[in-house]
C-alpha positions as a Python dict, from the first residue, in 0.01 Angstrom:
ca = {
    (1, 'X'): (0, 0, 0),
    (2, 'X'): (133, 326, -74),
    (3, 'X'): (224, 481, 235),
    (4, 'X'): (300, 847, 88),
    (5, 'X'): (62, 1163, 121),
    (6, 'X'): (73, 1468, -72),
    (7, 'X'): (102, 1789, 111),
    (8, 'X'): (-143, 2078, -15),
    (9, 'X'): (59, 2232, -243),
    (10, 'X'): (38, 2639, -249),
    (11, 'X'): (-232, 2723, -519),
    (12, 'X'): (-157, 3017, -777),
    (13, 'X'): (-391, 3198, -974),
    (14, 'X'): (-351, 3228, -1343),
    (15, 'X'): (-561, 3325, -1694),
    (16, 'X'): (-692, 3041, -1829),
    (17, 'X'): (-879, 3135, -2163),
    (18, 'X'): (-834, 2851, -2403),
    (19, 'X'): (-669, 2712, -2147),
    (20, 'X'): (-784, 2349, -2181),
    (21, 'X'): (-1120, 2465, -2402),
    (22, 'X'): (-1042, 2565, -2739),
    (23, 'X'): (-1237, 2808, -3012),
    (24, 'X'): (-1263, 2450, -3187),
    (25, 'X'): (-1404, 2246, -2868),
    (26, 'X'): (-1619, 2528, -2808),
    (27, 'X'): (-1780, 2505, -3149),
    (28, 'X'): (-1829, 2136, -3125),
    (29, 'X'): (-1952, 2188, -2738),
    (30, 'X'): (-2200, 2419, -2894),
    (31, 'X'): (-2333, 2195, -3144),
    (32, 'X'): (-2458, 1919, -2877),
    (33, 'X'): (-2798, 1946, -2723),
    (34, 'X'): (-2848, 1620, -2558),
    (35, 'X'): (-2675, 1534, -2229),
    (36, 'X'): (-2528, 1215, -2392),
    (37, 'X'): (-2346, 1399, -2680),
    (38, 'X'): (-2217, 1649, -2457),
    (39, 'X'): (-2064, 1382, -2217),
    (40, 'X'): (-1869, 1246, -2530),
    (41, 'X'): (-1790, 1585, -2659),
    (42, 'X'): (-1655, 1654, -2308),
    (43, 'X'): (-1450, 1324, -2287),
    (44, 'X'): (-1270, 1401, -2580),
    (45, 'X'): (-1197, 1780, -2512),
    (46, 'X'): (-1085, 1657, -2132),
    (47, 'X'): (-931, 1356, -2217),
    (48, 'X'): (-1122, 1206, -1960),
    (49, 'X'): (-964, 866, -1881),
    (50, 'X'): (-1110, 765, -1519),
    (51, 'X'): (-1311, 398, -1398),
    (52, 'X'): (-1619, 471, -1264),
    (53, 'X'): (-1777, 631, -1059),
    (54, 'X'): (-1533, 911, -1088),
    (55, 'X'): (-1592, 949, -1492),
    (56, 'X'): (-1953, 995, -1446),
    (57, 'X'): (-1925, 1251, -1126),
    (58, 'X'): (-1635, 1454, -1347),
    (59, 'X'): (-1849, 1466, -1636),
    (60, 'X'): (-2156, 1564, -1466),
    (61, 'X'): (-1961, 1850, -1327),
    (62, 'X'): (-1830, 1952, -1681),
    (63, 'X'): (-2216, 1876, -1839),
    (64, 'X'): (-2407, 2128, -1565),
    (65, 'X'): (-2104, 2392, -1590),
    (66, 'X'): (-2205, 2420, -1981),
    (67, 'X'): (-2564, 2414, -1909),
    (68, 'X'): (-2547, 2671, -1629),
    (69, 'X'): (-2299, 2865, -1900),
    (70, 'X'): (-2610, 2812, -2200),
    (71, 'X'): (-2849, 2915, -1909),
    (72, 'X'): (-2695, 3247, -1883),
    (73, 'X'): (-2589, 3294, -2233),
    (74, 'X'): (-2247, 3273, -2178),
    (75, 'X'): (-2000, 3370, -2482),
    (76, 'X'): (-1763, 3091, -2598),
    (77, 'X'): (-1445, 3203, -2450),
    (78, 'X'): (-1667, 3253, -2107),
    (79, 'X'): (-1771, 2900, -2125),
    (80, 'X'): (-1399, 2770, -2186),
    (81, 'X'): (-1267, 2988, -1951),
    (82, 'X'): (-1535, 2849, -1626),
    (83, 'X'): (-1492, 2478, -1737),
    (84, 'X'): (-1064, 2539, -1684),
    (85, 'X'): (-1151, 2719, -1296),
    (86, 'X'): (-1358, 2416, -1237),
    (87, 'X'): (-1104, 2185, -1357),
    (88, 'X'): (-818, 2369, -1138),
    (89, 'X'): (-1043, 2402, -848),
    (90, 'X'): (-1112, 2031, -907),
    (91, 'X'): (-736, 1943, -933),
    (92, 'X'): (-668, 2141, -593),
    (93, 'X'): (-915, 1959, -391),
    (94, 'X'): (-863, 1607, -488),
    (95, 'X'): (-450, 1661, -489),
    (96, 'X'): (-441, 1570, -149),
    (97, 'X'): (-611, 1358, 94),
    (98, 'X'): (-541, 1651, 360),
    (99, 'X'): (-792, 1899, 444),
    (100, 'X'): (-750, 2199, 185),
    (101, 'X'): (-1068, 2338, 182),
    (102, 'X'): (-909, 2698, 293),
    (103, 'X'): (-669, 2673, 21),
    (104, 'X'): (-963, 2573, -222),
    (105, 'X'): (-1167, 2872, -137),
    (106, 'X'): (-896, 3096, -168),
    (107, 'X'): (-764, 2972, -490),
    (108, 'X'): (-1159, 2984, -617),
    (109, 'X'): (-1141, 3348, -530),
    (110, 'X'): (-827, 3443, -670),
    (111, 'X'): (-960, 3255, -1011),
    (112, 'X'): (-1218, 3454, -1059),
    (113, 'X'): (-1055, 3815, -1000),
    (114, 'X'): (-811, 3702, -1291),
    (115, 'X'): (-1081, 3695, -1509),
    (116, 'X'): (-1317, 3939, -1370),
    (117, 'X'): (-1076, 4285, -1357),
    (118, 'X'): (-884, 4432, -1629),
    (119, 'X'): (-526, 4449, -1493),
    (120, 'X'): (-296, 4351, -1839),
    (121, 'X'): (-173, 4111, -1800),
    (122, 'X'): (-236, 3972, -1490),
    (123, 'X'): (-627, 3982, -1529),
    (124, 'X'): (-902, 4026, -1742),
    (125, 'X'): (-1244, 4132, -1733),
    (126, 'X'): (-1377, 3834, -1939),
    (127, 'X'): (-1707, 3853, -1673),
    (128, 'X'): (-1857, 4140, -1573),
    (129, 'X'): (-1948, 4228, -1198),
    (130, 'X'): (-2316, 4054, -1240),
    (131, 'X'): (-2162, 3785, -1430),
    (132, 'X'): (-1903, 3671, -1121),
    (133, 'X'): (-2160, 3691, -879),
    (134, 'X'): (-2301, 3409, -1057),
    (135, 'X'): (-2053, 3237, -1123),
    (136, 'X'): (-1953, 3250, -762),
    (137, 'X'): (-2270, 3111, -644),
    (138, 'X'): (-2316, 2818, -928),
    (139, 'X'): (-1941, 2738, -766),
    (140, 'X'): (-2019, 2760, -451),
    (141, 'X'): (-2371, 2559, -481),
    (142, 'X'): (-2257, 2255, -732),
    (143, 'X'): (-1884, 2182, -595),
    (144, 'X'): (-1809, 2385, -275),
    (145, 'X'): (-2147, 2273, -118),
    (146, 'X'): (-2014, 1932, -212),
    (147, 'X'): (-1655, 1907, -100),
    (148, 'X'): (-1655, 1631, 105),
    (149, 'X'): (-1827, 1435, -136),
    (150, 'X'): (-1618, 1486, -418),
    (151, 'X'): (-1321, 1434, -207),
    (152, 'X'): (-1472, 1069, -113),
    (153, 'X'): (-1486, 976, -484),
    (154, 'X'): (-1139, 1074, -609),
    (155, 'X'): (-903, 1119, -338),
    (156, 'X'): (-775, 752, -113),
    (157, 'X'): (-884, 699, 181),
    (158, 'X'): (-613, 789, 510),
    (159, 'X'): (-692, 571, 797),
    (160, 'X'): (-472, 582, 1151),
    (161, 'X'): (-420, 249, 1188),
    (162, 'X'): (-271, 218, 1557),
    (163, 'X'): (-36, -63, 1712),
    (164, 'X'): (71, -55, 2056),
    (165, 'X'): (431, -273, 2105),
    (166, 'X'): (469, -342, 2417),
    (167, 'X'): (871, -355, 2574),
    (168, 'X'): (1041, -576, 2800),
    (169, 'X'): (1067, -287, 3023),
    (170, 'X'): (687, -292, 3160),
    (171, 'X'): (773, -646, 3288),
    (172, 'X'): (1125, -523, 3419),
    (173, 'X'): (911, -248, 3628),
    (174, 'X'): (639, -489, 3721),
    (175, 'X'): (928, -741, 3885),
    (176, 'X'): (1113, -503, 4037),
    (177, 'X'): (852, -338, 4216),
    (178, 'X'): (697, -699, 4311),
    (179, 'X'): (1017, -790, 4500),
    (180, 'X'): (1099, -492, 4658),
    (181, 'X'): (1144, -598, 5073),
    (182, 'X'): (1078, -230, 5161),
    (183, 'X'): (733, -204, 5059),
    (184, 'X'): (458, -398, 5295),
    (185, 'X'): (260, -658, 5149),
    (186, 'X'): (-67, -398, 5115),
    (187, 'X'): (173, -177, 4899),
    (188, 'X'): (309, -460, 4690),
    (189, 'X'): (-18, -590, 4625),
    (190, 'X'): (-133, -259, 4505),
    (191, 'X'): (134, -188, 4308),
    (192, 'X'): (126, -541, 4122),
    (193, 'X'): (-270, -411, 4001),
    (194, 'X'): (-151, -81, 3884),
    (195, 'X'): (113, -198, 3677),
    (196, 'X'): (-4, -594, 3580),
    (197, 'X'): (-259, -461, 3356),
    (198, 'X'): (-343, -641, 3067),
    (199, 'X'): (-174, -540, 2747),
    (200, 'X'): (-508, -572, 2566),
    (201, 'X'): (-659, -338, 2884),
    (202, 'X'): (-390, -91, 2767),
    (203, 'X'): (-424, -126, 2409),
    (204, 'X'): (-792, -67, 2383),
    (205, 'X'): (-786, 224, 2673),
    (206, 'X'): (-501, 411, 2419),
    (207, 'X'): (-736, 330, 2106),
    (208, 'X'): (-1044, 463, 2272),
    (209, 'X'): (-851, 788, 2355),
    (210, 'X'): (-699, 836, 2002),
    (211, 'X'): (-1114, 713, 1854),
    (212, 'X'): (-1220, 1009, 2138),
    (213, 'X'): (-962, 1299, 1995),
    (214, 'X'): (-1010, 1208, 1636),
    (215, 'X'): (-1405, 1287, 1657),
    (216, 'X'): (-1363, 1598, 1856),
    (217, 'X'): (-1106, 1758, 1587),
    (218, 'X'): (-1335, 1605, 1275),
    (219, 'X'): (-1659, 1800, 1462),
    (220, 'X'): (-1443, 2076, 1469),
    (221, 'X'): (-1334, 2074, 1076),
    (222, 'X'): (-1697, 2009, 980),
    (223, 'X'): (-1785, 2305, 1216),
    (224, 'X'): (-1533, 2489, 1041),
    (225, 'X'): (-1607, 2401, 723),
    (226, 'X'): (-2014, 2572, 811),
    (227, 'X'): (-1884, 2853, 932),
    (228, 'X'): (-1662, 2934, 596),
    (229, 'X'): (-2031, 2862, 418),
    (230, 'X'): (-2234, 3098, 601),
    (231, 'X'): (-1944, 3351, 595),
    (232, 'X'): (-1914, 3296, 201),
    (233, 'X'): (-2230, 3352, 141),
    (234, 'X'): (-2292, 3663, 350),
    (235, 'X'): (-1994, 3810, 200),
    (236, 'X'): (-2121, 3772, -202),
    (237, 'X'): (-2478, 3903, -52),
    (238, 'X'): (-2305, 4207, 95),
    (239, 'X'): (-2101, 4248, -181),
    (240, 'X'): (-2425, 4265, -433),
    (241, 'X'): (-2608, 4489, -207),
    (242, 'X'): (-2312, 4758, -236),
    (243, 'X'): (-2294, 4725, -602),
    (244, 'X'): (-2649, 4831, -599),
    (245, 'X'): (-2614, 5084, -374),
    (246, 'X'): (-2362, 5255, -551),
    (247, 'X'): (-2614, 5264, -857),
}
């Protein structure tokens, strides 16, 4: 079994105009009207060669993105950029089995800024302010809210295999206490009872403590993700209301 765990990498946002989907690819995508036809052309464009269920989940992500772009009448270059943005966020998410949701949120925000603010050569105003809000809400509802599900499907599960090795020192310590003539009979029996616990009992106690700590950390992570999602929604609503006020 592969025991190497990739650490989260520092993600750098960049322009993604025609990065993965060319103008010719967009012509082919626009011709497809049925879901199976869309899946077929997107499989070719993104070279999706994965076993099920990974293949189906990834194609569903791309197909729904194309349908979202059609619903909002996005241009070819906008659809191409959004597909590449989603691909980049997904690769960042599943690139490590360790928790990196904060890095993914930050990467998503920086990618959108690269495509909504005119600052050549670092960024372009491919999306208007209103369109960026649509895209941000779409990515949050379609991907970020299901962050754990994508990780479950695409990343190897990391499990803690706790094994406890007991050295001979425990037996030697028990023997020295038991044979200490300076202790009274009652004291000797008490020390024996405290030191001579069976290895299985000690192992059970340690495993129970580790499980409790893991449950605590897992609960804290879940709460943190909920707080981030709530803060993210409030930030989006606040930005939109401020923009309307300025108008």
